[in-house]
N, C-alpha and C positions, 0 to 999 in steps of 0.2 A: 387482454388486459386493457384497461382504460389508459388514455394518453399520459396522465401524470405518473402512473405506475410504470408504464413503458419507459418514460424518461428516467425514472429512478433506477430501473433495472439496467439501463444503458450506463448510467453514471457508476454504479457499483461494479458492473461488469468490466468497464474500462479500467477502473482502479485495479481489479484483480489481474486483468490481462497484461497491463503494462508492467506491474510489479513482477509478475511471473516471468516476463521476458527479461527484465533486468536481472533477476536472480539466475536465470538460465545462462546469462553471460559469464557466470563464474565457472561453468563447465570447463575443466582442464586448467583452471587457474586458482582454485581454492587453496588455502595454505596447507591443508592436510586432506588426505583421502576421506576421512570421516566427515569433514565439512562439505566436501564435494557432494557426498551422498545426501547429507542433511539439507543443504540448500536446494538440491535438485528435487527432493521430496516436497519441500515447501512450495517450490515453483509449480510442481504438478498439482498440489492441492489448490493453489490459486488459479491455475488454468482450468481445473474442473469447475470451480466457482464461476469463472468467467464464461465458460461454455453454457452453463445453466442459465445465468443471467442474460447473456446476449441472445440466447434462444427465446427468451421471453419478449425480447424487443424486436426480433426479426431473424434473418438468416445469419447464423453465427459467423460463418466464413466471410460472407460479404461485409459484415460489420467490422470484422477484425482486419481484413486485408484490402478492402476496396475504398474505405473512407479516407478523406483527406485530413490533414492535421487539425484543422479548425473544427472538425466534426467530432473529435474525441472529447469526452466529458470527464476524464479522470482528473483527480487533484494533482497539483504539481509536485507534491511530495514523492509520489511513486515513480515519477519519471526521472528523478535526479540520478545522475551517473553513480555507479557503484563506488568509485573512489577506492580508498584502501579498505581493508576488512572492517576496521572500526566504523567507517562511514556506512558501510552496508548494514552493520549490526544496529547502529543507532536508527537508521531509516526503518529497519524492521521492528525495532522496539516501539518507536512512535506509532507506526501503522498497525501493528498487531494488537497493541493495547486498545487502539481505537476500534478495530474490527471486532475484537472480543466483546466489548461493550455494545457496539452497534448490533451485532447478531444476537446478543443476549436479549436486547429489547425486542428485536423483530421476532425471535423465537417465542416470546411470551405474549405476542400480540395476535392480531387477527388481520392478516393481509396475504396477498399472493406469495410473499417472501418467507412465510413460516416454514415450509418444508426444507427449503435451502438453508435457512438460518439454523434450524435445529441440527443439521448435519455439520454446517460450516463452523459453528461455535466450538465444536469438539476439535476440529482441525486447527482452528486459530489458537486454541489454548496451548497446543504444542508449539505453534509458531512463537507465541508470547514467551513460553518457558525457555525456548531455545535462545531467543534474543536476550532475555533477562539473565540467563546463565552466562552468556558471553559478555554482557556489559559489566557484570560483577567481576569477571576475570580480568577484563581489560582495565577497568577503573581502579581496581585494587591490586593491580599486577605491578609491572615495572614502571619506571618514570616515563619511558617511551610510550607504552600502551596507554597509560593514564592520559598523557598529553594528546595522543591521537583521538582517544575517545572524547575528551573534552572539546577538542577542535570540531569533531563531527557533531556533537550536541549543539554547539553554538551555530555551526553553519546551516544545519537543517531546521533549526527552531522556527525560522520565519515562514517555513512552508506548512507548519502544523495548524495555524489558525484557520486555514481553508477547510480542514476536516469537519469543522463545527458550523459551517454555513448550512442552513436548512436546505434540503433537497425536496422539491415538489414531488408529491406522491410517495414519500417515505415517512411512514407513521412512527417517528422517533422524536423523543424529547431531547433536542440538541443541547439545551442548556444543562440538563442533567448529565448528558453524555460528556460534555466539555468539563464539567466540574469533577466528575468521577475520573476522567482521564488525567486531569491535572493532578489529582491526589495520588493516583497510582504511579504516574511517571515520576513525580517528585519523590515518592518513597523509594522507588527502585534506584533512581539516580543517586539519592542520598546514601543508600546502602553501598553503592559502588564508589563512594568517596568522591563523587563528581558533583558539579553544580549546574543547575538549569539557569538559562537566561531569565530575565524578568517575565512576569506573567502576562496575561492577555490584555491588560490595561496599559501596557507600556508600548513604546514604539518598536521594541524588539519582536513583538508578536504581530505579524501582518497576515492578511488573507490573500491568497493568489486568486487567479481567475480561470483555473483549469476547467471548472464546471461550466464556464461560458465559452470554452474552446480556445482560450489564450494560454499558450504553453511556452516553456522555456526553450532556449536555443538547442539544447541537447536532445530534446524530444524529436525534432524533425529528423535528425540523423538516426536515432534509434528506430523510428517508424519506417524509414526507408530500408533499413536492414531487415526489419521484421516482415515487411511486405514484398521484398524483392522477388523471392521465388514464385509466389502466387501471381504477381503481376507479370513476370517474365514468361510464364507458361499458363496463360488463362485457359480454364477448362480442363487442364490436365488431371488425370486420375491415377491412382496407384494400381 
């Protein structure tokens, strides 16, 4: 792959890898057994995407376990801590709506990402449906679930602007991606009787710098946990 495409594969692969790890943290802690299985399956889908993408950029194990924090190119949204269940669901709603549109564009194009995107868009459709189902239940449920969902929507909103920063080597219309995402997320949140913060032209919508290797405080702790076993036993095999 040419260098821009390799950089794009690294960015998308890091997104999937980091969110997969975050969802995996729910193992043994999900509110019900069915959700433990659902979140684990979504995490495995994302891990499969990450392996494919990182293998396009180099050795997948070295890229996952031996890079330093500043070398990761994931958006800051996916590294945010799980918080309560509503927080996790809102993070998943924001990201899966983005991924569904992103992979839809890539699958219809002509790039090295077409085979991955054609498969991943089907997986992400399930991820989106799962998040949408839960945001509707939480938003239109009890006063407590409604309040928690609204708090999560507000807290994570500032991390969504980064999703639509152009990535070199990624043949995607990011303006169309942003406009379509905004329309869809607004519709879903409205159906859930919840309210989105102001749109991208307001101060509430900011873009992070995860693509440039600048991450939030919680990411360093998560990365240390994710890489601990591999770094503690270099060269070990099963």
